[in-house]
C-alpha positions as CSV (number, residue, x, y, z in Angstrom):
1,E,106.4,79.3,88.8
2,G,103.5,81.7,89.6
3,A,103.7,85.4,90.2
4,P,106.6,87.1,91.9
5,K,105.3,87.9,95.4
6,L,106.8,88.6,98.9
7,R,107.2,85.9,101.3
8,A,104.0,84.6,103.0
9,I,103.7,86.4,106.4
10,D,104.7,84.2,109.3
11,F,105.9,84.5,113.0
12,A,109.5,85.0,112.0
13,E,108.7,88.2,109.9
14,R,106.2,89.4,112.4
15,H,108.6,89.5,115.4
16,G,112.0,89.4,113.8
17,Y,113.4,88.9,110.4
18,M,114.3,86.2,107.8
19,K,117.5,86.2,106.0
20,G,117.8,85.0,102.3
21,I,120.4,85.2,99.5
22,I,119.7,86.1,95.8
23,K,120.9,83.2,93.7
24,E,120.0,84.7,90.3
25,I,118.5,87.6,88.4
26,I,116.0,86.2,85.9
27,H,114.4,87.8,82.8
28,D,110.7,87.1,82.7
29,P,109.4,87.2,79.1
30,G,106.3,89.5,78.8
31,R,107.5,91.6,81.9
32,G,109.6,94.8,81.8
33,A,111.0,94.1,85.2
34,P,113.6,91.5,86.0
35,L,112.9,89.0,88.9
36,A,115.2,87.8,91.6
37,R,115.3,84.1,92.8
38,V,115.9,84.4,96.6
39,V,116.7,81.3,98.7
40,F,115.4,81.4,102.4
41,R,116.0,78.7,105.0
42,D,112.7,77.3,106.3
43,P,112.1,78.6,109.9
44,Y,110.1,75.3,110.9
45,R,111.7,72.4,108.8
46,Y,115.2,71.5,107.7
47,K,115.0,72.5,104.2
48,L,115.5,75.6,101.9
49,R,112.7,77.6,100.2
50,K,112.8,79.4,97.0
51,E,111.0,82.6,96.4
52,L,110.5,84.8,93.4
53,F,110.8,88.5,94.1
54,L,110.5,91.4,91.8
55,A,114.2,92.8,91.5
56,A,114.7,96.4,92.9
57,E,117.2,98.6,91.3
58,G,120.7,97.8,92.6
59,M,120.0,94.2,93.6
60,Y,122.8,91.8,92.8
61,T,123.5,88.0,92.8
62,G,124.9,87.0,96.2
63,Q,123.2,89.8,98.1
64,F,121.6,89.1,101.5
65,V,117.8,90.0,101.6
66,Y,116.2,90.5,105.0
67,C,112.4,90.3,105.4
68,G,110.7,91.3,108.7
69,K,109.8,93.7,111.3
70,K,113.5,94.1,112.4
71,A,115.1,94.3,109.1
72,Q,117.4,97.0,108.1
73,L,116.3,99.9,105.8
74,Q,118.3,98.8,102.8
75,V,117.4,98.4,99.1
76,G,115.8,94.9,98.5
77,N,114.8,94.5,102.1
78,V,111.0,93.8,103.0
79,L,109.6,95.6,106.0
80,P,106.2,96.6,107.4
81,L,105.2,100.3,106.6
82,S,105.3,101.2,110.4
83,A,109.0,100.4,110.3
84,M,109.8,103.0,107.6
85,P,110.5,106.6,108.1
86,E,108.5,109.2,106.1
87,G,110.0,109.8,102.7
88,T,111.1,106.3,102.2
89,V,111.0,105.1,98.6
90,I,109.2,101.6,98.3
91,C,107.8,99.3,95.7
92,N,105.7,96.0,95.5
93,V,103.4,97.4,98.3
94,E,100.7,95.3,100.0
95,E,97.3,96.8,99.6
96,K,96.0,94.6,102.4
97,P,98.1,92.8,105.1
98,G,99.2,89.6,103.8
99,D,98.4,89.9,100.0
100,R,102.1,89.7,99.2
101,G,102.4,92.8,97.1
102,S,100.1,94.3,94.5
103,L,101.0,98.2,94.4
104,A,104.0,99.8,92.4
105,R,105.2,96.5,90.7
106,T,105.9,97.8,87.2
107,S,109.5,98.4,86.0
108,G,110.7,101.8,87.2
109,N,107.8,102.4,89.4
110,Y,107.9,103.3,93.2
111,A,105.8,104.7,96.0
112,T,106.7,107.0,98.7
113,V,105.8,106.8,102.4
114,I,104.2,110.3,103.3
115,A,103.0,110.2,106.7
116,H,102.2,107.8,109.6
117,N,99.2,107.9,112.0
118,P,100.0,105.6,114.9
119,D,96.7,105.7,116.6
120,P,94.5,103.8,113.9
121,R,97.9,102.3,112.7
122,K,97.5,103.8,109.2
123,T,100.1,105.0,106.7
124,R,99.7,107.4,103.9
125,V,101.5,106.3,100.7
126,K,101.9,108.3,97.4
127,L,101.4,105.9,94.4
128,P,103.2,106.1,91.0
129,S,99.9,107.5,89.6
130,G,100.1,110.5,92.0
131,A,97.1,109.4,94.1
132,K,97.6,109.4,97.8
133,K,96.4,106.1,99.6
134,V,95.8,105.2,103.2
135,L,97.0,101.8,104.0
136,S,97.4,99.6,107.1
137,S,100.8,100.2,108.9
138,A,101.1,96.4,109.0
139,N,101.3,96.2,105.1
140,R,104.8,95.1,104.0
141,A,106.7,96.8,101.2
142,M,110.2,96.3,99.5
143,V,112.5,99.2,99.9
144,G,113.7,100.6,96.5
145,I,112.6,101.3,92.9
146,V,111.6,98.3,90.6
147,A,114.4,97.6,88.2
148,G,114.1,98.1,84.5
149,G,113.3,101.7,84.6
150,G,113.4,103.8,81.4
151,R,112.3,100.9,79.3
152,V,109.5,102.9,77.6
153,E,111.9,105.8,76.6
154,K,113.7,103.7,74.0
155,P,111.6,104.2,70.7
156,I,110.4,101.1,69.1
157,L,111.2,102.4,65.6
158,K,110.0,99.4,63.6
159,A,106.9,97.2,63.3
160,G,109.2,93.9,63.9
161,R,110.2,95.0,67.4
162,A,106.4,95.7,68.3
163,Y,105.6,92.4,66.9
164,H,108.0,90.4,69.0
165,K,107.1,92.7,72.2
166,Y,103.3,91.9,72.0
167,K,103.8,88.4,70.9
168,A,105.3,87.7,74.4
169,K,102.7,89.6,76.1
170,R,99.2,89.2,74.5
171,N,97.2,89.3,71.3
172,C,96.6,93.1,71.0
173,W,99.0,94.2,68.1
174,P,98.3,95.4,65.4
175,K,95.3,97.2,66.5
176,V,92.9,98.2,63.6
177,R,90.8,101.2,64.0
178,G,87.1,100.8,64.0
179,V,86.6,103.7,61.5
180,A,88.9,101.8,59.0
181,M,86.5,98.6,59.0
182,N,83.4,97.9,57.1
183,P,80.0,98.6,58.7
184,V,79.4,94.8,59.1
185,E,82.5,94.5,61.4
186,H,82.4,97.5,63.6
187,P,79.9,100.1,64.8
188,H,82.2,102.9,63.6
189,G,82.8,101.3,60.2
190,G,81.7,102.4,56.8
191,G,81.0,105.5,55.0
192,N,82.8,107.4,52.0
193,H,85.4,108.8,54.4
194,Q,86.7,107.6,57.7
195,H,84.5,109.0,60.4
196,I,82.4,107.7,63.2
197,G,79.1,109.3,61.8
198,K,77.2,109.3,64.9
199,A,77.8,110.0,68.8
200,S,80.6,107.8,70.0
201,T,78.9,107.6,73.5
202,V,77.2,104.4,74.3
203,R,75.1,103.3,77.2
204,R,76.3,101.1,80.0
205,D,73.8,98.2,79.3
206,A,74.6,98.1,75.4
207,S,75.1,94.5,73.9
208,A,78.7,93.3,73.7
209,G,79.1,94.1,70.1
210,R,77.7,97.7,70.4
211,K,79.7,98.6,73.5
212,V,82.4,100.6,71.8
213,G,83.7,104.3,72.0
214,L,82.9,106.3,75.1
215,I,81.1,103.9,77.4
216,A,78.6,105.6,79.8
217,A,80.3,108.8,79.7
218,R,79.2,111.4,82.2
219,R,80.7,114.1,80.0
220,T,82.8,114.4,76.9
221,G,85.3,116.9,75.6
222,R,88.2,118.8,77.1
223,I,88.5,119.1,80.8
224,R,89.1,122.8,81.7
225,G,90.7,123.5,85.0
226,G,90.9,119.9,86.0
227,K,94.4,120.3,87.6
228,D,93.2,123.0,90.0
229,L,90.2,120.8,91.0
230,A,92.4,117.9,91.6
231,K,94.8,119.9,93.8
232,N,91.9,121.4,95.8
233,K,90.7,117.7,96.5
234,D,94.3,116.8,97.9
235,D,94.4,119.7,100.1
């Protein structure tokens, strides 16, 4: 049915709010977070519209969901950043107005509203990575944390579970190391014992088969004092 996104922005959301009801919570194979099917009444035609949202923690079937500028600040509601006070925990945040949500979408993830600057209509948001990003205050976001948090804390324990997990996602498991291969199969292969045998850095314009290891690395090795540098940049 397509990716779970926010409603397409319209007049009703810009100036008031739209009311929907959660009909069911759905498991999406290959995705950690559950989805919510929300039914809205079309503001222009006599019919119902079904939308697929990322479920926030605490959502339930039968819950009313409000989307728009005048919606209340409750878990599952969708509001523009300008309508959210500082410190609000949000998810499924738009990067550009009208893109229907692209930041903080993974299970258990959330962003935090840090500060508003009303003159250029900008809002500073702290992302799950810890990075701080300045976004337009017209961008919308869902209130709450994406459901399914703590998923990665349960150990996989056996290969069968990893097999079924990645079978639903993509063909990336099991992953054979390059040093365990033969020299005809990988640039790191071969040798009487497993070692790369040469510098693992490779230039940016290397051919496709050669482009493995540290690609166009500016530097290699441990980063000493990196945290202090990052702190100074934020200040």
